[in-house]
N, C-alpha and C positions, 0 to 999 in steps of 0.2 A: 369174534373174529382181532383175528393176528397185532400188534403192533404197530406192523408197519402201512396193514391197513386203515388201519383207523387215524396215521398221521396223513397219506396219501388222503381220503375220503372228507379228513377236516382241512388242507389248502385246497382243494376243488370247491369244498364249500365256500371258501376267504373268498377265491376269482371269485366265483358268483356273485357275491354278495357285494363287493367291490370295483364289477362292475355296469353302476350307472352312478354313484357317489358321486362323478365327477357336474354330471351334469350336462350341460350339452357338447359334449366332446363325442360326437357318435362313430367316429371313425376308430376313434381306439378303444370303444366301446364294443364298437363291431369284428374287431384286431384279438380285442385278449378274448371273447368268446368265441372265435374257431378256433385261435393260441388254446385257450381251456379242453373245445372239443375234443381238439387233434390228441392233444394228449388221456382228454378221458375217454378214446376210444384208442387209443396204445394201450393203456391199462387195461381196459374189459381184455383185445386180441392178447394179452398177453398172459394173464389169466385162463379164457378158455384152451390157449394154447399147453400149460402148462395140467390143466383139467385134465385134457386128453393123451397129454400123456401116462398122468399118470393109471386114466382109468385103460389104459394098452398095456401096462406093467402088473396092475394087476388083473388084468384079464393074459398075458405071461404066465403068471403065478399060478390059476384057477386050476391050470391045463397042462 
């Protein structure tokens, strides 16, 4: 796994670990959870798009 991906995973891991550290602030926890999930979802979509581009490139070269 590349250094950039490892840093992203570490960032998301820290965000999730910190979600419930504050105790009673459920509104903040809810907002952080949604922000973190939006960021994870964006990363997944970007990765899938990149994989699709690479696959199409390989298929063009194979033909």
